[in-house]
TIPAVEX-537821 format. One record per residue (C-alpha): x, y, z; residue in one letter. Coordinates in steps of 0.2 Angstrom, whole numbers. Example, Ala and Ser with C-alpha at 12.3 -4.5 7.8 and 13.67 -1.06 7.14 Angstrom:
! TIPAVEX-537821
@px 62, py -22, pz 39, r a
@px 68, py -5, pz 36, r s
END
This chain:
! TIPAVEX-537821
@px -342, py -303, pz -262, r x
@px -325, py -298, pz -256, r x
@px -319, py -282, pz -263, r x
@px -302, py -288, pz -268, r x
@px -295, py -272, pz -274, r x
@px -300, py -263, pz -259, r x
@px -293, py -277, pz -248, r x
@px -276, py -276, pz -257, r x
@px -276, py -257, pz -255, r x
@px -279, py -258, pz -237, r x
@px -265, py -271, pz -235, r x
@px -253, py -260, pz -244, r x
@px -257, py -245, pz -233, r x
@px -255, py -255, pz -217, r x
@px -238, py -262, pz -223, r x
@px -233, py -244, pz -227, r x
@px -238, py -238, pz -209, r x
@px -229, py -253, pz -201, r x
@px -213, py -249, pz -211, r x
@px -214, py -231, pz -206, r x
@px -216, py -235, pz -188, r x
@px -201, py -247, pz -189, r x
@px -191, py -233, pz -197, r x
@px -196, py -221, pz -183, r x
@px -192, py -233, pz -170, r x
@px -175, py -237, pz -177, r x
@px -172, py -218, pz -178, r x
@px -178, py -216, pz -160, r x
@px -166, py -230, pz -155, r x
@px -152, py -222, pz -164, r x
@px -155, py -205, pz -156, r x
@px -156, py -213, pz -139, r x
@px -140, py -222, pz -142, r x
@px -131, py -206, pz -147, r x
@px -139, py -196, pz -132, r x
@px -133, py -210, pz -120, r x
@px -115, py -209, pz -128, r x
@px -115, py -190, pz -126, r x
@px -121, py -191, pz -108, r x
@px -107, py -204, pz -104, r x
@px -94, py -192, pz -113, r x
@px -100, py -177, pz -103, r x
@px -100, py -187, pz -87, r x
@px -82, py -193, pz -90, r x
@px -76, py -176, pz -96, r x
@px -63, py -168, pz -85, r x
@px -69, py -151, pz -91, r x
@px -87, py -155, pz -85, r x
@px -80, py -161, pz -69, r x
@px -70, py -144, pz -67, r x
@px -86, py -134, pz -70, r x
@px -95, py -144, pz -57, r x
@px -81, py -140, pz -44, r x
@px -88, py -129, pz -30, r x
@px -75, py -116, pz -31, r x
@px -78, py -114, pz -50, r x
@px -97, py -114, pz -47, r x
@px -94, py -100, pz -34, r x
@px -85, py -89, pz -46, r x
@px -98, py -91, pz -60, r x
@px -111, py -88, pz -47, r x
@px -103, py -72, pz -42, r x
@px -102, py -66, pz -60, r x
@px -120, py -71, pz -63, r x
@px -126, py -62, pz -48, r x
@px -123, py -46, pz -57, r x
@px -137, py -50, pz -70, r x
@px -154, py -43, pz -67, r x
@px -165, py -57, pz -61, r x
@px -179, py -62, pz -73, r x
@px -197, py -55, pz -69, r x
@px -212, py -64, pz -76, r x
@px -222, py -54, pz -88, r x
@px -239, py -47, pz -82, r x
@px -248, py -32, pz -77, r x
@px -244, py -34, pz -58, r x
@px -225, py -39, pz -60, r x
@px -215, py -30, pz -47, r x
@px -201, py -18, pz -52, r x
@px -185, py -26, pz -48, r x
@px -170, py -14, pz -43, r x
@px -154, py -23, pz -39, r x
@px -143, py -15, pz -26, r x
@px -125, py -14, pz -29, r x
@px -116, py -23, pz -15, r x
@px -102, py -14, pz -5, r x
@px -86, py -23, pz 1, r x
@px -76, py -19, pz 17, r x
@px -60, py -25, pz 25, r x
@px -70, py -39, pz 34, r x
@px -76, py -46, pz 18, r x
@px -58, py -46, pz 11, r x
@px -50, py -54, pz 26, r x
@px -64, py -67, pz 30, r x
@px -55, py -81, pz 21, r x
@px -46, py -97, pz 26, r x
@px -30, py -105, pz 22, r x
@px -28, py -109, pz 3, r x
@px -38, py -116, pz -6, r x
@px -51, py -107, pz 5, r x
@px -70, py -109, pz 8, r x
@px -81, py -116, pz -6, r x
@px -100, py -117, pz -7, r x
@px -110, py -133, pz -5, r x
@px -121, py -137, pz -20, r x
@px -135, py -150, pz -24, r x
@px -134, py -161, pz -39, r x
@px -145, py -149, pz -49, r x
@px -133, py -135, pz -46, r x
@px -143, py -126, pz -32, r x
@px -134, py -120, pz -16, r x
@px -138, py -131, pz -1, r x
@px -137, py -115, pz 10, r x
@px -146, py -99, pz 9, r x
@px -130, py -89, pz 12, r x
@px -116, py -88, pz -1, r x
@px -102, py -95, pz 9, r x
@px -90, py -98, pz -5, r x
@px -76, py -84, pz -5, r x
@px -75, py -85, pz -24, r x
@px -93, py -78, pz -25, r x
@px -86, py -61, pz -20, r x
@px -72, py -63, pz -32, r x
@px -83, py -66, pz -47, r x
@px -95, py -52, pz -42, r x
@px -82, py -39, pz -40, r x
@px -75, py -43, pz -57, r x
@px -91, py -36, pz -64, r x
@px -88, py -19, pz -56, r x
@px -83, py -5, pz -68, r x
@px -68, py 2, pz -57, r x
@px -61, py -16, pz -56, r x
@px -62, py -18, pz -74, r x
@px -55, py -1, pz -78, r x
@px -40, py -5, pz -66, r x
@px -36, py -22, pz -74, r x
@px -38, py -14, pz -92, r x
@px -26, py 0, pz -87, r x
@px -11, py -11, pz -82, r x
@px -12, py -19, pz -100, r x
@px 0, py -14, pz -114, r x
@px -5, py -8, pz -131, r x
@px 7, py -21, pz -138, r x
@px 15, py -38, pz -133, r x
@px 26, py -33, pz -118, r x
@px 40, py -46, pz -119, r x
@px 49, py -55, pz -105, r x
@px 59, py -39, pz -99, r x
@px 43, py -29, pz -96, r x
@px 34, py -44, pz -89, r x
@px 48, py -46, pz -76, r x
@px 46, py -28, pz -71, r x
@px 27, py -31, pz -68, r x
@px 32, py -46, pz -56, r x
@px 45, py -36, pz -47, r x
@px 33, py -22, pz -44, r x
@px 20, py -33, pz -36, r x
@px 33, py -44, pz -27, r x
@px 42, py -28, pz -20, r x
@px 25, py -21, pz -14, r x
@px 21, py -38, pz -6, r x
@px 38, py -38, pz 3, r x
@px 36, py -21, pz 10, r x
@px 19, py -25, pz 16, r x
@px 25, py -40, pz 25, r x
@px 39, py -30, pz 33, r x
@px 26, py -17, pz 39, r x
@px 15, py -31, pz 47, r x
@px 30, py -37, pz 56, r x
@px 32, py -20, pz 64, r x
@px 14, py -19, pz 69, r x
@px 5, py -14, pz 53, r x
@px -2, py 3, pz 48, r x
@px -19, py 9, pz 49, r x
@px -30, py 15, pz 35, r x
@px -26, py 33, pz 40, r x
@px -7, py 29, pz 39, r x
@px -10, py 22, pz 21, r x
@px -21, py 37, pz 16, r x
@px -7, py 49, pz 21, r x
@px 6, py 39, pz 12, r x
@px -4, py 39, pz -4, r x
@px -6, py 58, pz -2, r x
@px 12, py 60, pz 0, r x
@px 16, py 49, pz -16, r x
@px 4, py 59, pz -27, r x
@px 9, py 76, pz -20, r x
@px 24, py 75, pz -32, r x
@px 42, py 83, pz -29, r x
@px 47, py 95, pz -16, r x
@px 44, py 109, pz -28, r x
@px 26, py 104, pz -32, r x
@px 12, py 115, pz -26, r x
@px 5, py 113, pz -9, r x
@px -6, py 97, pz -8, r x
@px -22, py 98, pz 3, r x
@px -37, py 88, pz 7, r x
@px -54, py 93, pz 14, r x
@px -60, py 86, pz 31, r x
@px -73, py 90, pz 44, r x
@px -67, py 99, pz 60, r x
@px -70, py 91, pz 76, r x
@px -70, py 105, pz 88, r x
@px -65, py 123, pz 83, r x
@px -49, py 126, pz 73, r x
@px -39, py 141, pz 68, r x
@px -28, py 144, pz 53, r x
@px -11, py 136, pz 54, r x
@px -15, py 124, pz 68, r x
@px -9, py 107, pz 67, r x
@px -23, py 94, pz 66, r x
@px -24, py 75, pz 69, r x
@px -36, py 62, pz 60, r x
@px -49, py 57, pz 73, r x
@px -48, py 38, pz 77, r x
@px -58, py 28, pz 65, r x
@px -64, py 43, pz 55, r x
@px -52, py 47, pz 41, r x
@px -63, py 62, pz 36, r x
@px -63, py 71, pz 53, r x
@px -49, py 81, pz 61, r x
@px -45, py 89, pz 78, r x
@px -31, py 98, pz 86, r x
@px -15, py 90, pz 90, r x
@px -9, py 87, pz 108, r x
@px 8, py 83, pz 115, r x
@px 6, py 64, pz 115, r x
@px 14, py 51, pz 105, r x
@px -3, py 44, pz 98, r x
@px -8, py 62, pz 93, r x
@px 8, py 66, pz 84, r x
@px 7, py 49, pz 75, r x
@px -10, py 54, pz 69, r x
@px -4, py 71, pz 63, r x
@px -13, py 75, pz 46, r x
@px -7, py 92, pz 42, r x
@px -11, py 110, pz 46, r x
@px -28, py 119, pz 45, r x
@px -28, py 132, pz 31, r x
@px -42, py 142, pz 38, r x
@px -52, py 145, pz 54, r x
@px -66, py 132, pz 56, r x
@px -80, py 130, pz 69, r x
@px -85, py 112, pz 75, r x
@px -93, py 102, pz 61, r x
@px -87, py 114, pz 47, r x
@px -77, py 109, pz 32, r x
@px -59, py 114, pz 33, r x
@px -44, py 112, pz 20, r x
@px -29, py 103, pz 27, r x
@px -11, py 104, pz 19, r x
@px -1, py 89, pz 22, r x
@px 14, py 90, pz 11, r x
@px 23, py 103, pz 1, r x
@px 29, py 121, pz 3, r x
@px 17, py 128, pz 16, r x
@px 17, py 147, pz 19, r x
@px 8, py 146, pz 35, r x
@px 21, py 151, pz 48, r x
@px 31, py 166, pz 54, r x
@px 46, py 168, pz 65, r x
@px 54, py 151, pz 59, r x
@px 71, py 160, pz 60, r x
@px 77, py 157, pz 78, r x
@px 94, py 165, pz 76, r x
@px 103, py 179, pz 67, r x
@px 101, py 169, pz 51, r x
@px 88, py 157, pz 44, r x
@px 89, py 140, pz 52, r x
@px 87, py 128, pz 37, r x
@px 88, py 112, pz 48, r x
@px 73, py 101, pz 51, r x
@px 58, py 109, pz 61, r x
@px 48, py 99, pz 73, r x
@px 30, py 97, pz 80, r x
@px 29, py 95, pz 98, r x
@px 11, py 100, pz 102, r x
@px -4, py 110, pz 95, r x
@px 8, py 125, pz 92, r x
@px 19, py 131, pz 78, r x
@px 34, py 121, pz 72, r x
@px 50, py 124, pz 82, r x
@px 69, py 120, pz 80, r x
@px 77, py 106, pz 89, r x
@px 86, py 117, pz 101, r x
@px 70, py 123, pz 108, r x
@px 63, py 106, pz 113, r x
@px 67, py 99, pz 130, r x
@px 73, py 81, pz 133, r x
@px 59, py 69, pz 136, r x
@px 47, py 77, pz 124, r x
@px 38, py 67, pz 110, r x
@px 42, py 75, pz 94, r x
@px 38, py 73, pz 75, r x
@px 50, py 79, pz 61, r x
@px 40, py 90, pz 48, r x
@px 54, py 96, pz 36, r x
@px 66, py 110, pz 32, r x
@px 62, py 129, pz 31, r x
@px 61, py 136, pz 13, r x
@px 60, py 154, pz 20, r x
@px 56, py 163, pz 36, r x
@px 37, py 160, pz 33, r x
@px 37, py 144, pz 23, r x
@px 40, py 126, pz 28, r x
@px 43, py 112, pz 16, r x
@px 31, py 99, pz 24, r x
@px 37, py 81, pz 23, r x
@px 32, py 73, pz 40, r x
@px 44, py 60, pz 47, r x
@px 45, py 48, pz 61, r x
@px 39, py 51, pz 79, r x
@px 51, py 48, pz 94, r x
@px 56, py 55, pz 111, r x
@px 70, py 67, pz 112, r x
@px 85, py 64, pz 124, r x
@px 83, py 45, pz 125, r x
@px 98, py 38, pz 116, r x
@px 101, py 26, pz 108, r x
@px 85, py 22, pz 100, r x
@px 77, py 9, pz 90, r x
@px 61, py 6, pz 79, r x
@px 47, py -2, pz 89, r x
@px 33, py -13, pz 83, r x
@px 23, py 3, pz 77, r x
@px 38, py 9, pz 67, r x
@px 42, py 23, pz 80, r x
@px 59, py 27, pz 86, r x
@px 60, py 23, pz 105, r x
@px 74, py 20, pz 118, r x
@px 85, py 5, pz 114, r x
@px 91, py -3, pz 130, r x
@px 101, py -16, pz 120, r x
@px 108, py -7, pz 105, r x
@px 114, py -17, pz 90, r x
@px 133, py -20, pz 89, r x
@px 144, py -12, pz 75, r x
@px 146, py -22, pz 59, r x
@px 162, py -24, pz 49, r x
@px 162, py -24, pz 30, r x
@px 175, py -24, pz 16, r x
@px 176, py -7, pz 9, r x
@px 172, py -7, pz -10, r x
@px 179, py 11, pz -12, r x
@px 189, py 23, pz -1, r x
@px 179, py 28, pz 13, r x
@px 182, py 44, pz 23, r x
@px 179, py 45, pz 42, r x
@px 161, py 51, pz 47, r x
@px 153, py 44, pz 31, r x
@px 136, py 37, pz 28, r x
@px 138, py 21, pz 18, r x
@px 127, py 8, pz 9, r x
@px 129, py -10, pz 7, r x
@px 129, py -16, pz -11, r x
@px 119, py -32, pz -14, r x
@px 130, py -38, pz -28, r x
@px 146, py -40, pz -18, r x
@px 141, py -36, pz 0, r x
@px 154, py -22, pz 2, r x
@px 152, py -5, pz 9, r x
@px 152, py 11, pz -2, r x
@px 149, py 29, pz 2, r x
@px 132, py 35, pz -2, r x
@px 132, py 43, pz -19, r x
@px 116, py 53, pz -21, r x
@px 106, py 39, pz -30, r x
@px 90, py 32, pz -25, r x
@px 97, py 14, pz -25, r x
@px 111, py 18, pz -14, r x
@px 100, py 28, pz -2, r x
@px 88, py 13, pz 0, r x
@px 103, py 1, pz 3, r x
@px 109, py 13, pz 17, r x
@px 118, py 3, pz 31, r x
@px 124, py 15, pz 43, r x
@px 139, py 27, pz 47, r x
@px 157, py 25, pz 50, r x
@px 168, py 33, pz 63, r x
@px 185, py 29, pz 56, r x
@px 189, py 28, pz 37, r x
@px 196, py 14, pz 27, r x
@px 206, py 11, pz 11, r x
@px 198, py 1, pz -3, r x
@px 198, py -17, pz 1, r x
@px 201, py -14, pz 19, r x
@px 189, py -18, pz 33, r x
@px 178, py -4, pz 39, r x
@px 167, py -3, pz 55, r x
@px 149, py 3, pz 52, r x
@px 137, py 9, pz 65, r x
@px 120, py 3, pz 59, r x
@px 104, py 11, pz 64, r x
@px 99, py 9, pz 82, r x
@px 117, py 12, pz 88, r x
@px 125, py 27, pz 97, r x
@px 138, py 36, pz 87, r x
@px 153, py 47, pz 92, r x
@px 161, py 56, pz 77, r x
@px 180, py 58, pz 74, r x
@px 185, py 76, pz 73, r x
@px 168, py 83, pz 67, r x
@px 154, py 93, pz 74, r x
@px 136, py 94, pz 71, r x
@px 121, py 106, pz 75, r x
@px 108, py 97, pz 86, r x
@px 95, py 89, pz 75, r x
@px 93, py 79, pz 60, r x
@px 109, py 75, pz 50, r x
@px 108, py 70, pz 31, r x
@px 120, py 61, pz 19, r x
@px 128, py 72, pz 5, r x
@px 130, py 64, pz -12, r x
@px 148, py 58, pz -6, r x
@px 141, py 51, pz 10, r x
@px 147, py 66, pz 20, r x
@px 136, py 70, pz 35, r x
@px 128, py 87, pz 33, r x
@px 112, py 97, pz 37, r x
@px 98, py 95, pz 25, r x
@px 102, py 112, pz 17, r x
@px 119, py 106, pz 12, r x
@px 113, py 92, pz 2, r x
@px 115, py 95, pz -17, r x
@px 100, py 99, pz -28, r x
@px 91, py 84, pz -36, r x
@px 99, py 71, pz -25, r x
@px 92, py 57, pz -15, r x
@px 96, py 58, pz 3, r x
@px 89, py 52, pz 20, r x
@px 90, py 56, pz 38, r x
@px 105, py 46, pz 45, r x
@px 110, py 53, pz 61, r x
@px 101, py 61, pz 76, r x
@px 114, py 73, pz 83, r x
@px 112, py 77, pz 102, r x
@px 129, py 86, pz 104, r x
@px 143, py 93, pz 94, r x
@px 150, py 75, pz 90, r x
@px 138, py 63, pz 97, r x
@px 121, py 56, pz 91, r x
@px 111, py 41, pz 87, r x
@px 112, py 32, pz 70, r x
@px 94, py 31, pz 62, r x
@px 87, py 27, pz 45, r x
@px 74, py 40, pz 39, r x
@px 64, py 41, pz 24, r x
@px 72, py 42, pz 7, r x
@px 68, py 58, pz -2, r x
@px 73, py 69, pz -17, r x
@px 80, py 86, pz -13, r x
@px 72, py 101, pz -23, r x
END
């Protein structure tokens, strides 16, 4: 006989399983449809497209490269020590014109090449360095900066970029030149303590001997010779005797009490002193024409020199101009004089600056802005609103009824042409005239500096 109750129970169980399978199939279809819709949204998303861009992938790869690679667990798993990469100038300059080089990737995100060719890989990686992070955090403010301060940030960076472009047009500077410039910057004012750095002697040195940085080795110094290249590489004066290969401290800027007999006349000569070879500094009148020289700074006493190295050029070859390396050299085609409208009363034999706001000439006034805008010197004076003839740097100049001592001439706070010692205290000035006689000289533009 048929067990009807059992048959009915089996039918009900079968129906329940069929309904459950239909529900599961319906849910699976719904999930699949949602997944398909999501994949379409991702594929069509601009954000996803940007993340897949090779340049962005390079940046993310660089950041991810700083992570420790995973190691499979096991008793024989090797110890993995990741070495910190080192970047040099070649790595920084090996780029192409914007937008630059990007890596090549497969559909699964893997690189097609073994080498990380994308330049943004290095960019992303260096962002993980502690010193880079500290530098970026350091330029931030503790509160919202506001538009005026943000504008100053822009001007600082744009000003630096402008100066660097000018340096490149003049032939560029070496790593040694930039190191020396940073040392001078952090040495402080003229009244600051003597600033030094430690180097390794290449050859025997004696205390007070001028030294130069060895080519390609910022940390090694050797004795200076009487050539233009050697004077250009001048790094300072040895503070002690040193044998070859020994450490030696070198003073490069500030009041250096290393010398004796700096007074060459009845009274102390406070004018600029000069380096001509491996000997002690000398005054301008002691240097024969045709000699390569480098200005060092004025004397503070008979034994102390205020070191502030200036330009390198050859004495007795006038007029002069700046060459591609930024040195003063003979100029066979000196620039012509320029005529400006006088923005104030200008006396004869006056150093003037050109005000950007109105394009007029004004006497230098002891401020940093005026010194940086220095445009040359005048022979004849002019009334306010009249025309004034200006001899710009690179021209030969003859004074009107005035006389100078041979050597560097600076601008006083009223534009008067005087020796460095006659400039007022705490005033901005610069080397404006190279006098080679009582009333003749070459107009130059030296480094702006603040008097003590």
